[in-house]
C-alpha positions in Angstrom: 137.0 256.1 -14.2 134.3 256.5 -16.8 136.7 257.3 -19.6 139.7 255.2 -20.8 143.0 256.1 -19.0 144.3 259.4 -20.5 148.0 259.3 -19.5 149.5 255.9 -20.1 153.2 256.7 -19.9 155.3 258.9 -17.8 157.1 260.0 -20.9 154.1 262.1 -21.8 155.8 265.2 -20.5 158.2 268.0 -21.6 159.9 268.7 -18.3 162.9 266.4 -18.4 165.5 269.1 -19.2 164.4 271.1 -16.2 163.8 268.0 -14.1 167.4 267.0 -14.5 168.6 270.5 -13.4 166.3 270.4 -10.4 167.5 266.9 -9.4 171.2 267.9 -9.5 171.0 271.4 -8.2 167.7 272.2 -6.4 166.5 268.9 -5.0 165.6 270.5 -1.6 163.3 273.1 -3.1 159.6 273.0 -2.4 156.9 274.5 -4.7 153.2 275.1 -4.9 151.4 275.1 -8.2 148.0 276.5 -8.9 145.5 275.7 -11.7 143.6 278.4 -13.5 141.0 278.4 -16.2 141.2 281.7 -18.1 137.9 281.0 -20.1 135.2 283.0 -18.4 132.3 280.9 -19.8 133.6 277.4 -18.9 132.2 275.3 -16.1 133.4 271.9 -14.9 130.6 269.8 -13.6 130.9 267.7 -10.4 131.0 264.6 -12.7 134.0 266.0 -14.6 135.8 266.9 -11.3 135.4 263.3 -10.1 136.7 261.9 -13.4 139.7 264.3 -13.2 140.5 262.9 -9.8 140.2 259.3 -11.0 142.4 260.0 -14.0 145.1 261.7 -11.8 145.0 258.7 -9.5 145.6 256.4 -12.5 148.5 258.7 -13.6 150.0 258.4 -10.2 150.1 254.6 -10.5 152.5 254.7 -13.5 156.2 253.9 -13.5 158.8 254.3 -16.1 159.4 251.0 -18.0 162.9 249.7 -18.8 162.4 250.5 -22.4 161.5 254.1 -21.6 164.5 254.5 -19.3 166.8 253.1 -22.0 165.4 255.6 -24.4 166.0 258.5 -22.0 169.6 257.4 -21.4 170.3 257.7 -25.1 169.2 261.4 -25.3 172.5 263.2 -25.5 171.8 265.8 -22.8 170.3 263.4 -20.2 172.7 262.0 -17.7 172.8 258.5 -16.2 172.4 259.8 -12.7 169.1 261.4 -13.6 167.9 258.3 -15.3 168.8 256.3 -12.1 166.6 258.7 -10.2 163.7 258.2 -12.6 164.0 254.4 -12.1 162.7 255.1 -8.6 160.4 258.1 -9.3 156.6 258.0 -9.0 153.9 260.7 -8.9 152.2 261.1 -5.5 148.4 261.6 -5.4 148.9 262.9 -1.9 150.6 266.0 -3.5 147.3 267.0 -5.1 144.4 269.1 -3.7 141.4 269.0 -6.0 138.2 270.8 -5.3 135.3 272.7 -6.8 135.5 276.2 -5.2 136.5 278.2 -8.2 134.1 280.1 -10.5 134.8 277.5 -13.2 134.0 274.7 -10.8 137.5 273.2 -10.6 140.5 274.0 -8.3 143.8 272.1 -8.4 146.9 272.8 -6.3 150.0 270.6 -6.0 152.4 271.0 -3.1 155.7 269.2 -2.5 159.2 269.0 -3.8 159.9 270.9 -6.9 161.2 267.6 -8.4 157.7 266.2 -8.1 155.4 269.1 -8.7 157.1 270.3 -11.8 156.4 266.9 -13.4 152.7 267.1 -12.6 151.9 270.3 -14.6 151.7 268.8 -18.1 149.9 265.5 -17.4 147.3 267.3 -15.2 146.5 269.9 -17.9 146.2 267.1 -20.5 143.8 265.2 -18.3 141.7 268.3 -17.6 141.4 269.0 -21.3 140.5 265.6 -22.4 137.9 265.1 -19.7 136.3 268.4 -20.5 136.0 267.8 -24.2 134.9 264.1 -24.0 132.3 264.8 -21.3 131.0 268.2 -22.5 130.7 267.6 -26.2 130.1 265.0 -28.9 133.7 263.9 -29.0 133.4 261.9 -32.2 132.2 265.1 -34.0 135.0 267.2 -32.5 137.6 264.6 -33.5 136.2 264.5 -37.1 136.5 268.3 -37.3 140.0 268.1 -35.9 141.0 265.5 -38.6 139.5 267.7 -41.4 141.3 270.8 -40.2 144.6 268.9 -39.8 144.3 267.6 -43.4 143.8 271.2 -44.6 146.8 272.4 -42.7 149.1 269.7 -44.1 147.9 270.4 -47.7 148.8 274.1 -47.2 152.3 273.1 -46.3 152.5 270.8 -49.2 151.3 273.3 -51.8 153.5 276.1 -50.3 150.7 278.3 -49.0 152.7 278.5 -45.8 156.5 278.2 -45.4 157.6 277.7 -41.8 161.1 276.3 -42.0 161.6 274.0 -38.9 158.7 273.6 -36.5 157.8 271.3 -33.6 154.5 270.2 -32.2 154.0 271.7 -28.7 150.4 270.8 -28.0 150.5 268.3 -25.1 149.2 270.5 -22.3 146.1 271.8 -24.3 145.4 268.9 -26.7 141.9 267.7 -27.6 142.9 264.1 -26.7 145.8 261.7 -26.7 144.7 260.3 -30.0 144.4 263.7 -31.6 147.9 264.7 -30.6 149.3 261.4 -31.9 147.5 261.8 -35.2 148.9 265.3 -35.6 152.5 264.2 -34.9 152.1 261.1 -37.1 150.7 262.9 -40.1 152.9 266.0 -39.9 156.0 263.9 -39.8 154.8 261.5 -42.4 154.4 264.3 -44.9 157.8 266.0 -44.3 159.0 264.8 -47.7 156.2 266.6 -49.4 156.6 270.0 -47.9 158.2 272.8 -49.9 159.9 274.9 -47.2 158.8 273.3 -43.9 159.7 270.4 -41.7 158.1 269.1 -38.5 161.3 268.1 -36.6 160.0 267.2 -33.2 157.3 267.2 -30.5 157.3 268.2 -26.8 155.6 264.9 -26.0 158.6 262.6 -25.3 156.4 259.5 -25.6 155.4 260.5 -29.1 158.9 261.5 -30.0 160.1 258.0 -29.1 157.2 256.3 -30.9 157.5 258.3 -34.1 161.3 258.7 -34.1 161.5 262.5 -34.0 163.3 264.9 -31.7 162.0 265.3 -28.1 161.8 269.1 -27.7 161.7 270.6 -24.2 162.9 274.1 -23.4 163.4 276.3 -20.3 160.1 277.4 -18.8 159.1 280.3 -16.7 159.1 278.2 -13.5 162.9 277.8 -14.0 163.6 281.5 -13.8 161.0 282.1 -11.1 162.2 279.4 -8.7 166.0 279.6 -9.2 165.9 283.4 -9.0 163.2 284.0 -6.5 163.1 280.8 -4.4 166.2 281.8 -2.5 165.2 284.5 -0.1 168.7 286.1 -0.3 168.4 286.8 -4.0 167.4 290.1 -5.6 164.6 288.9 -7.9 165.6 291.4 -10.6 168.6 289.1 -11.2 166.5 286.0 -11.6 167.7 285.5 -15.2 171.3 285.5 -14.2 170.7 282.7 -11.6 168.7 280.7 -14.1 171.2 281.0 -16.9 174.1 280.2 -14.6 172.5 277.1 -13.3 171.5 275.9 -16.8 175.1 276.3 -18.1 176.5 274.4 -15.2 174.2 271.6 -16.0 174.4 271.5 -19.8 177.3 273.6 -21.0 176.5 274.4 -24.7 173.9 271.6 -25.0 170.1 272.1 -24.8 170.5 275.9 -24.9 167.4 277.9 -25.7 166.9 280.6 -23.2 163.4 282.0 -22.3 163.4 285.8 -22.2 160.2 287.2 -20.8 159.8 286.0 -17.2 160.7 289.4 -15.8 160.6 291.3 -19.1 162.9 290.8 -22.0 164.6 294.1 -21.4 165.7 292.9 -18.0 166.7 289.6 -19.5 169.1 291.3 -21.8 170.9 292.9 -18.9 172.2 289.4 -18.0 172.3 287.9 -21.5 175.7 289.3 -22.3 178.6 287.9 -24.3 179.2 284.7 -22.4 175.6 283.5 -22.2 174.7 284.9 -25.6 177.6 282.8 -27.0 176.9 279.6 -25.0 173.1 279.5 -25.6 172.2 278.5 -29.2 169.2 280.8 -29.1 166.2 282.4 -27.3 162.5 281.7 -27.1 159.6 284.2 -27.5 156.5 283.7 -25.4 154.8 287.1 -25.0 154.6 290.6 -26.6 154.9 291.6 -30.2 157.0 288.9 -31.9 158.4 291.2 -34.7 159.6 293.8 -32.2 161.1 291.0 -30.0 162.9 289.4 -32.9 164.3 292.7 -34.1 165.4 293.5 -30.5 167.2 290.1 -30.2 169.0 290.5 -33.6 170.2 294.0 -32.6 171.4 292.6 -29.3 173.4 289.8 -30.9 174.9 292.3 -33.4 175.8 294.7 -30.5 177.8 291.9 -29.0 179.6 291.1 -32.2 177.7 287.8 -32.7 176.4 286.9 -36.1 172.6 286.4 -35.7 172.7 283.7 -38.4 174.5 281.4 -35.9 171.6 281.7 -33.5 168.0 280.6 -33.3 164.9 282.6 -32.5 162.2 280.1 -31.3 158.7 281.5 -31.4 156.0 279.7 -29.3 153.3 282.2 -28.3 149.8 281.4 -29.6 151.0 280.5 -33.1 149.1 279.2 -36.1 150.6 278.6 -39.6 149.7 282.1 -40.8 151.5 283.9 -38.0 154.5 281.5 -38.2 154.7 282.0 -42.0 154.8 285.8 -41.6 157.5 285.5 -39.0 159.5 283.1 -41.1 159.4 285.3 -44.1 160.3 288.4 -42.1 163.3 286.8 -40.3 164.7 283.8 -42.0 167.3 285.6 -44.1 168.9 287.1 -41.0 168.6 284.5 -38.3 167.7 280.9 -37.8 163.9 280.7 -37.2 162.0 277.8 -35.4 158.5 277.4 -34.1 156.8 275.6 -31.3 153.1 275.3 -32.3 150.7 274.1 -29.7 146.9 274.4 -29.5 146.6 275.0 -33.3 148.0 271.6 -34.0 146.6 269.6 -31.1 143.2 271.1 -30.4 141.8 273.0 -33.5 138.1 271.9 -33.7 134.7 273.4 -34.3 134.6 274.6 -30.6 137.0 277.0 -28.8 140.0 275.4 -27.0 140.4 275.8 -23.3 142.9 278.4 -22.0 144.0 276.6 -18.9 147.4 276.8 -17.1 149.1 275.6 -14.0 151.7 278.0 -12.6 154.2 278.1 -9.8 152.8 280.4 -7.1 155.2 279.7 -4.2 158.8 278.4 -3.9 160.2 277.5 -0.5 157.3 279.2 1.2 157.9 282.5 -0.6 155.7 284.1 -3.3 157.1 284.0 -6.8 155.8 285.9 -9.8 156.2 286.4 -13.5 156.2 289.9 -15.1 156.1 289.2 -18.8 156.2 291.5 -21.8 152.4 291.8 -21.7 149.9 292.1 -18.9 147.6 289.3 -17.8 149.9 286.2 -17.8 150.9 286.3 -14.2 149.3 284.2 -11.4 150.9 285.4 -8.1 148.4 285.4 -5.3 150.1 288.3 -3.5 149.9 291.7 -5.2 152.3 293.2 -2.7 155.0 290.8 -3.9 154.3 291.6 -7.6 154.7 295.3 -6.7 158.0 294.5 -5.0 159.3 292.5 -8.0 158.3 295.3 -10.4 160.1 297.9 -8.2 163.2 295.7 -8.1 163.2 295.4 -11.9 162.6 299.1 -12.4 165.4 300.1 -10.0 167.8 297.8 -11.9 166.7 299.1 -15.3 167.1 302.7 -14.2 170.3 302.5 -12.2 172.5 299.8 -13.5 
């Protein structure tokens, strides 16, 4: 490696809530994950690709420490049986296929058990980001601009320019660097006492949550709905949300209950998010489409079920900055609990554009899986015929049920 090791703890992840469900209910499932760089003007050099390989090898050498396992065991929704599994768990470099064939100069696929491949997504993206920014730019200059912008953000929370209520740092997968994300969490939490109507209550990076004594925040992701609903060949994929919600409730009951709505459109989600699930889940997460329209739709849905929206949380997490979050907070906070997961804006806001990179599940148990969100352009299925089939299933259900 030419750079210092980027991932130094297996706690640098936000997948433990799904990992536990996978371990207890879907341990036999196999998945394929595919990397994509959405930036059209980004090129990874051969030197960068070799460094990414070396960094992933180093990540695969890590193990959970006893201190880390003890920390996880004291998270109220994590069960001892899952911690026992993590005592033995290790990443496998053999599950990675890394090449240069894409237009951007970097291809990554991971194949293997869902238990393993799910855990690879976030560290891989963090590695790709940091390698790119350290090897493509004057990193010290970028870090200086990051610090300056972070100070300005914090000041605007202190002076009341922005009011966000409760928010969490969600920037692990697209961070400038490990030190940049840690600085953001450290400074945002340290100034909580100074904010007028805002509080940084957690981070998706469990390692930093442990280090800085804040809440580790991890929610249901699209892979959960895609794999539980579409990975079984006997399932009608238009009912993916029902299978996902059912399995989550079997694992957690009323704990850890923020449901993601847009994997196969929010309108289809609401077909399954009826009184039982709407009561058991503490709230829902927005990740695509117009957030105001989505929030109004969710409030109306709760009210139609006789549920007081003030007892529920709307968690917004789609491309947020403080200005957008402030507008959403002011629009909704009198009628419903509002929370935010803010990613790139907190962990990679510098003088140069951030990368728009993702790793998505593209197969489960040898079968194509896909996302049909509330806006076009977020899916990554390699088989357009399957996407067409999924859309037809959704449309039939919406028009006939």
